[in-house]
N, C-alpha and C positions, 0 to 999 in steps of 0.2 A: 504494500500500500504506500502510495506516495504521500508526501506532506500535504499537498494540496487536497488530496482526497480526504485526509483526516480533518483538515480545516473546514471542509464543506459539510461534514456530518453535523447534525444538530443533536444536542444533548437534551434528552427528555426526562431528566431526573424528577422534575415536578410531577409530570404525568405518571411516571412509574410509582412514585410515592402515593399519589391519589388512588391509583388502581389497586395498590397493595392494601391501603386502608379500606377501600370499598370491599375488597375480597374478604378481609378479616371481618368486616361488619356482616357481610352476607353469611359467612360460615357461623358466626355467633347467633344470628337470628335463626338460621336453619337448625342449629343445635337446640335453641330454646323452644322452637316450635315442635321439634321431635320429642323433647322431654315432656312437653305439655300433652302431645298426642298419645304418648305411651300410657298415660293415666287412663285413657278411654279405649285404646286399641292395643292389640298385641304387638310386640316388637317386630314380628315378621311383617305385619301389615304396614307398619310405619316405614320399614326398610323398603318394601315394595313400592310404596308411594314416593319415596325419595328417588328410587331408581327410575320410575316412570317419569317423574319430573325432570330428571337429568336427561333421559332419552328424548323427551319432547324438546328440551332446550338444545340438545345436540342436533336433532333433526332440523330445527329452525335454522341453526347456524349453517348446516350443510346445504339446505335448500336456498339460503340467501346467496351462497357462493356458486353452487352448481346448477340450481334450478331442477326441473322435473325431467331430466334426460332419461 
């Protein structure tokens, strides 16, 4: 890599910190919701709901990039 290529790269430290904090918050909320749901449902059902939620999220991401090919 040349010096000019390094100079042209932008540093996104602020964005990385914001995304990290957002991810930590999402996992905290997800954990709190799971603990609340375990009071009413079996741990197996809560785990399945989490996996279905992740599968839906992953499917949305894939469809945004690739479409319905």
